[in-house]
VEXKOLLO-603557 format. One line per 5 residues: number of its first residue (from 1); their letters; for each residue x, y, z of N, C-alpha, C. Coordinates in nm, 3 decimals, decimal comma, always signed. Atoms other than C-alpha are relative to their C-alpha. Example, Ala and Ser with C-alpha at 12.3 -4.5 7.8 and 13.67 -1.06 7.14 Angstrom:
1) as) +0,089:-0,119:+0,000:+1,230:-0,450:+0,780:+0,090:+0,120:+0,000  -0,082:-0,119:-0,006:+1,367:-0,106:+0,714:-0,077:+0,109:+0,073;
end
This chain:
1) mmidk) +0,095:-0,110:-0,012:+5,066:+14,880:-0,966:+0,044:+0,114:-0,090  -0,027:-0,112:+0,090:+5,044:+15,152:-1,227:-0,030:+0,131:+0,072  +0,022:-0,132:-0,060:+5,078:+15,512:-1,117:-0,070:+0,089:-0,103  +0,073:-0,093:+0,085:+4,825:+15,753:-1,263:+0,072:+0,135:+0,010  -0,084:-0,121:-0,004:+5,059:+16,040:-1,351:-0,082:+0,128:+0,005;
6) kalke) +0,087:-0,119:-0,001:+4,776:+16,287:-1,412:-0,054:+0,024:+0,142  +0,051:-0,012:-0,138:+4,626:+16,216:-1,067:+0,112:+0,040:+0,095  -0,113:-0,035:-0,085:+4,971:+16,238:-0,909:+0,035:+0,148:-0,013  -0,029:-0,142:+0,022:+5,034:+16,579:-1,068:-0,106:+0,088:+0,067  +0,108:-0,076:-0,065:+4,694:+16,704:-0,951:+0,018:+0,003:+0,151;
11) tivdv) -0,020:+0,011:-0,145:+4,766:+16,582:-0,599:+0,115:+0,089:+0,047  -0,117:-0,081:-0,037:+5,108:+16,749:-0,587:-0,033:+0,149:-0,008  +0,039:-0,142:+0,015:+4,968:+17,080:-0,715:-0,094:+0,042:+0,112  +0,097:-0,030:-0,104:+4,680:+17,067:-0,468:+0,068:+0,016:+0,136  -0,071:-0,007:-0,129:+4,907:+16,998:-0,170:+0,092:+0,122:+0,004;
16) algii) -0,090:-0,116:+0,004:+5,159:+17,263:-0,280:-0,078:+0,130:+0,019  +0,083:-0,119:-0,019:+4,884:+17,524:-0,308:-0,046:+0,012:+0,145  +0,041:+0,000:-0,140:+4,761:+17,423:+0,037:+0,109:+0,051:+0,092  -0,115:-0,044:-0,081:+5,107:+17,473:+0,185:+0,025:+0,149:-0,018  -0,023:-0,143:+0,029:+5,150:+17,810:+0,013:-0,106:+0,088:+0,066;
21) laapi) +0,109:-0,078:-0,058:+4,812:+17,930:+0,139:-0,005:-0,006:+0,153  +0,014:+0,023:-0,145:+4,847:+17,796:+0,494:+0,061:+0,111:+0,085  -0,069:-0,100:-0,083:+5,098:+18,049:+0,631:-0,075:+0,133:+0,003  +0,072:-0,128:-0,008:+4,916:+18,369:+0,526:-0,138:-0,012:+0,064  +0,132:+0,018:-0,062:+4,577:+18,228:+0,626:+0,014:-0,010:+0,151;
26) syitl) -0,023:+0,014:-0,143:+4,712:+18,128:+0,964:+0,034:+0,135:+0,064  -0,039:-0,132:-0,052:+4,874:+18,468:+1,016:-0,121:+0,093:+0,009  +0,116:-0,089:+0,003:+4,556:+18,653:+0,918:-0,102:-0,039:+0,108  +0,099:+0,041:-0,100:+4,325:+18,442:+1,135:+0,051:+0,022:+0,142  -0,054:-0,024:-0,134:+4,558:+18,463:+1,434:+0,003:+0,149:+0,033;
31) siahn) +0,003:-0,146:-0,022:+4,586:+18,842:+1,391:-0,141:+0,047:+0,033  +0,140:-0,035:-0,028:+4,207:+18,872:+1,379:-0,038:-0,044:+0,141  +0,032:+0,052:-0,133:+4,176:+18,654:+1,688:+0,066:+0,084:+0,109  -0,072:-0,080:-0,100:+4,440:+18,853:+1,876:-0,060:+0,139:+0,014  +0,056:-0,136:-0,003:+4,294:+19,192:+1,780:-0,139:+0,005:+0,062;
36) ndlti) +0,135:+0,004:-0,057:+3,949:+19,080:+1,894:-0,005:-0,074:+0,134  -0,010:+0,067:-0,130:+4,070:+18,912:+2,215:-0,083:-0,128:+0,006  +0,075:+0,126:+0,002:+3,920:+18,576:+2,114:+0,065:-0,102:+0,093  -0,052:+0,108:-0,083:+3,956:+18,280:+2,344:+0,066:-0,104:-0,090  -0,064:+0,107:+0,077:+4,158:+17,976:+2,239:-0,105:-0,082:-0,075;
41) sntta) +0,107:+0,077:+0,065:+3,835:+17,789:+2,164:-0,059:+0,074:-0,120  +0,054:-0,079:+0,111:+3,701:+18,071:+1,948:+0,101:+0,014:-0,113  -0,105:-0,006:+0,101:+4,034:+18,104:+1,769:+0,006:-0,130:-0,078  +0,000:+0,132:+0,065:+4,028:+17,731:+1,698:-0,118:-0,011:-0,096  +0,119:+0,006:+0,085:+3,674:+17,754:+1,561:+0,017:+0,088:-0,124;
46) lqitv) -0,025:-0,091:+0,113:+3,772:+18,051:+1,343:+0,094:-0,065:-0,101  -0,096:+0,060:+0,092:+4,072:+17,870:+1,199:-0,056:-0,123:-0,070  +0,060:+0,118:+0,063:+3,883:+17,547:+1,138:-0,095:+0,043:-0,111  +0,096:-0,049:+0,099:+3,610:+17,738:+0,954:+0,071:+0,055:-0,123  -0,069:-0,064:+0,113:+3,847:+17,943:+0,740:+0,079:-0,104:-0,080;
51) ftlva) -0,079:+0,100:+0,072:+4,082:+17,654:+0,656:-0,089:-0,097:-0,077  +0,091:+0,092:+0,069:+3,789:+17,427:+0,566:-0,059:+0,064:-0,125  +0,056:-0,070:+0,116:+3,628:+17,685:+0,337:+0,103:+0,018:-0,111  -0,106:-0,019:+0,099:+3,957:+17,762:+0,165:+0,038:-0,135:-0,064  -0,034:+0,132:+0,053:+4,036:+17,390:+0,127:-0,106:-0,050:-0,099;
56) llrky) +0,106:+0,042:+0,091:+3,697:+17,320:-0,030:+0,007:+0,076:-0,132  -0,012:-0,080:+0,121:+3,735:+17,606:-0,276:+0,124:-0,039:-0,081  -0,125:+0,037:+0,067:+4,096:+17,515:-0,354:-0,015:-0,134:-0,071  +0,016:+0,133:+0,058:+4,013:+17,150:-0,413:-0,095:+0,002:-0,119  +0,095:-0,012:+0,111:+3,715:+17,239:-0,632:+0,068:+0,056:-0,124;
61) fvrvy) -0,062:-0,065:+0,115:+3,916:+17,472:-0,856:+0,114:-0,083:-0,058  -0,106:+0,088:+0,050:+4,212:+17,235:-0,880:-0,062:-0,115:-0,078  +0,065:+0,114:+0,066:+3,979:+16,948:-0,970:-0,062:+0,042:-0,134  +0,058:-0,050:+0,126:+3,797:+17,157:-1,233:+0,110:+0,026:-0,103  -0,112:-0,030:+0,089:+4,130:+17,267:-1,380:+0,055:-0,127:-0,065;
66) yk) -0,057:+0,124:+0,050:+4,254:+16,909:-1,418:-0,102:-0,095:-0,062  +0,105:+0,086:+0,055:+3,923:+16,764:-1,535:+0,009:-0,009:-0,150;
end
């Protein structure tokens, strides 16, 4: 099996960016939830929404960059 080095590099960069972004996004969303007295369910929904939107944007821009 041949390894596609370009695809591997794109994957590593994408995952690394995700890891770098995860901590501040988590901190910000949890702070917002705490300051607004959100329930656990609402906090979960907030985090799922924010993480999904950021992941879609991140993946799009990484893919465009490596295209």
